[in-house]
N, C-alpha and C positions, 0 to 999 in steps of 0.2 A: 328287714331280715330276709337273707338267702333263702334258695329253697332248701327244705329241711330234710335231711336225711339222718334218721336216728342213729344207725350205726355207726356213722362217723364222728358221734359224739360219744359213744359207749366205749368204755375201756375194753381193750382187745382180749384180756383173759376172761372178762365178763361175757363178751360176746361168744366164747368158746365153752362157757360153763354149762353143764348140764344140772338143771333142777333136780333137788331131791323129791320124788313124788311117792307118797305113801300108797301103798297098796289100795287103801280104802277111797283113794281119791279117783280111781277108775269109774267112769260113769256105769259101766255095765257090771260092776261088783257090788253085789249086795247079800253076802253071807249072814245066816245067823248066828253062827259059831265063828267067834273071833279069837284064833289062836296064833296070829302073826307079829304081834309087837311086843311080845314077852311082858305083857301088863298080868298084874294081879287079878285073879279072877273073882276076887271078893271086893267089896268096898262101894260106897255110893258115886265115887268120882274115880272109879278104878280106869276108866278109858281114856285114852289121849282125847283132845278135842278134834274138831274138823279141821284140819290142816288148810283146806281150800276155804273155809267160811262160807260154804254155798249159801246156807239159808239168808244169813246176815247180808251177803253180797245181792242177791234177789231182791230181797226186802229194800236196800237202799237203791237199787237199780230202779225200782218202780217207783220211789219217792223222788228219786232225783231226773228221772227221765233218762236214764243212760242204759246201756247195756253193762250186764254184771262183769265183762270182760274189761271194762274201763274201770274198776274199782279194786283196790288194796287196802287190807285191813292190817294196821299196826298195833304194837304193844304202846299205845299212844302216838302222838304225831313225832315225837322224838325218835323213835326207831324209824319211823319213816324218813325223816332228814337224814339221818345216819345212812340209810340204805340208798338214798338218791346220791350222797356224796359218794359212797364207795362203787356206784355204778357208772358215774361220769367223770369222776376226778382220779386221774393218775397219782399215786402217793409220790411226794416230792419233785411234783412238776406241774400240776395244775391249781388254779385258785378259784375261789368263788368270791362274789360280790356280795356285800350286805350292806343295808342301809345302818347309819349311825347316830344316834342310838337306834338299837333293835333287839330283838330277842337273842340273847346272848348265847344259845345252844347251836345256832347256825356256825358260828365261830368255832364253838367247842369241838363239835364234831368234824370240822374241817381239820383242827388242829391234832385231834385223835387219829385221822386218817392222814397225817402229815401233807396236808394240803394247805395252799397260802390262802390268807384272808385279807381281801381287799375291802375297806370301809370306805362308804360314800356317806360323807358328812351331810347332814340335814340343815336347813337354813333355822332362822330363831323361831319359826312357826312350825318346827319339825315337817318340813315338805321338802320333796327332792328338787333341787335344781336341775333343770333339764340340760342346760348347757355343760353343768358340772358332769351329769350323767354321761353325757355323749364324750367329754373329753376324756373321761376315766376309762370308758369302753374302748375307745380309740388308741389309748396308749398300753393298756393292759390286756394280756391275753387271760380271758376268763371262761369258765365252763358254765356256771350256774349262778342265777341272781335270784336271791332271797328276797322277795317283797312280802312283807308283814302288813297286812291290811285287812283290818285295823292294825295299827302298829303298836307293838309292845316294847316300851313301857309308855309311849306318848298318847296312846288313845286314838290319834286321828286316822284317818284313812288315806290311802295314796290316791291322788287325783288323777284321771287320765291313764290309767293303767295299760292300755292298748300301745300309748305312745312307747313305753319302756319295753313292751313285748317287741314291737315291729322294730325297735332299734337296738336290740339285744341278740348277738349271734350264739345262741347257746340256749341251755334250759332256764326257762323262767318258772319259779316256785311261787306260787300265791299262797300264802300261809293265812288261812282264814279262821282262825281259832275263836275270834270274837264276831264273826259275819252275823250271827243272830241277832245282836244287839245294834246293828246298823241298819241304816234304811237304803244302803249301796247294794247293787245287785251282784250276785255272786260270779266268780271267774269261770264256774263249770258253764256260764253260757258262753263263753269264748273257746271251749276247748275243740269244737268242730273247725273253728276258722284258725287256731293257731295249734298245730301238732307238737310244739315245742313246750306247751304249757302244762304243769302239774299243780291242781289245786288241792291244798291239806286243808281239812276239817277236824274236828275233835268232839269228842262227847264229854270232854272235861268241864266245859264252861258252862253254857247255856243249859245243857241237858243236864246237868247236877251229878255226874258221874266219875268224877276226877279219879276215885279209887279203882274204878274198873279198868283204867288205863286202855283206852280203845280211841286209835286215831283212824283216819281215813284218807287216801289219796285217789284223786280222779283224774283221768289222763288218758291219752290214746291207747289202745289194746296194745300196742308195740312197747309203750314205756311200762305199762303195768304187767307185761309179760318178764320183763327185766327184774321189775321189782319182786314179782314172785318167785323168780329163780333165785335171786340172792338171800330172800328171807329165811328166818329159821322155819324149819316145817311145822310146829306147834307154836308158833309166836303169840295167839290170843288163846286165852284158857277158857274151857268151856262154861264157867260160871259167867265171865264176862261176856261171852258170846250171847247166852240166854238172857242175860239181864238186858242188853241193848235191845235183842228181837222183842222182848216184852214190852220194852220202852216205846218201840217205834209203834207199837199196837195203839198206844194211847195217845192219840192226835193232841189231846189238850195239854199234857205235861209240858211240852216246849213252850207253847204259848202262855201257859200260866208263868212258868218261870220267868220268862222274857218279861211280861207285863208286869210283875212284881219287882223285877230289877230295875226296870225303865222307870217306874213310879219311885223307888227309892232314890235311883240317881237324880232325878228331878228335885226331890225333896232335899237332897245333899246339896245340890247345885246352889239351892236358894239360900240355905243354912250357911253355906261357905261365904256369902256375900256379907255375913254380919259377924265374921271373925277376924280379929285383929292382926293375928300372926301369920295370915294368908296374904301374899303379895299378889299371886295370879294362878287361877284356875284355868289350865288348858281345855280348849275343847275337846269333847271324846265321844267316840261312837263304839266304846265298849263297855265293859262292866266296871269300870275303874277310872279314876281320875289321876291325871299328873299335876301335882300342885307344888308351886314355887312358895317357898316359905322366907320370911324375912330371915330367920335364923333357923335353918333346916336342921344342925345338929341339934340343938335346943328341944324344937319340936319333937323331933324323933325321940329322944332320949325322956322327955316328958311323957310321951306316950307309952313307951316301953315300962316305964316307973308304974303306970295305972294299967300294966297287963293290956294294953292295945299294940299288937305287932303290925307293922307296916312295913313297905319296902323302901328303904332309903336309897336314892340314885346317886347321890354324891359318892365320888368326885366327878363322875361321867355327866352328871348334869347337876351343876352346883345348886344347893340349897332346896333340890327338889325331894318329894317324897311322892311314891306310888300308893293309892289307896284303893282298895276295891270295895264296891258296893255290898253292905251286909244286910241283915235282917234291920227292921226299925229298932229293935232293943240295942242293937251293935252300933248301928248308925248313931243313935241317940248318945250313948257312951262315947264315942269318937267326938262328936260335936262338943259334948260337955267338957271333955279333957281338952279338945283344942281352944276352947273360949277361956281356960285358966292361964294360957300360955300368954305373956305380956311382953 
């Protein structure tokens, strides 16, 4: 990659955009009487949430070994994906690169913002072919590369991530929604070395708080400044901020969740070996399996009939179903249903 200048990648109108700053965001401001935001003076949750999420960013900074100025908080990772595309991609002109198959929302938000979507087809083991990557990046003018690792819906991690960072002339977003279930190191460790990298994480998976809708972005101060400029002022509500702050105080919560999921994942892996309708179980570093069935449509419908909802991946991945790890009771029902399919 060439010498990186963030301003050369940001849309011109975003460079000129002035962020909305709440009066309460000023460090020197701490008034006991709040009559500035037209709030109702009555009610348990009558005040707007902290727009800059200071407490949560400070807590995360301590845990991740970063500065709070390197952290942005989103209403789920989805909001952050949308904001990143808005910052760097000119509508009707720029394009993103994404793995195929991968998380559909990268392409969705690019389309919403009227940006092109270039798909990098993975090989039969759902790995990136480096020669194919180099060819497509030389032929296409691309602004952002979304690297999902572990990848959804395939479950495997991207190997040699630094190769793709070094050979992409643009912004590389490493989406680590499932990183807690993997033994691989986080891309956060690469931020000092690569100023074009953004790492996304979430509290929706391993932390068990999908309903709170809290995602995080880790990057250089310059990139985070642009995210904070473009985001809505009160994008993460007070209840979610408080929930995550309390969660982060409980060091054992995450470890307990991950240990249980990994134990159930191993149990399921062994059970799947004895099920006739399964043709192949792909390796996974996540809290789910991608499974190739002998007859995917039949298996999927049988599970639906027995009130077991899974994620059918056909026609994109023929005869494949993505199944996430549940509780032992849920997993036993899943296995028993699969055993009935001949």
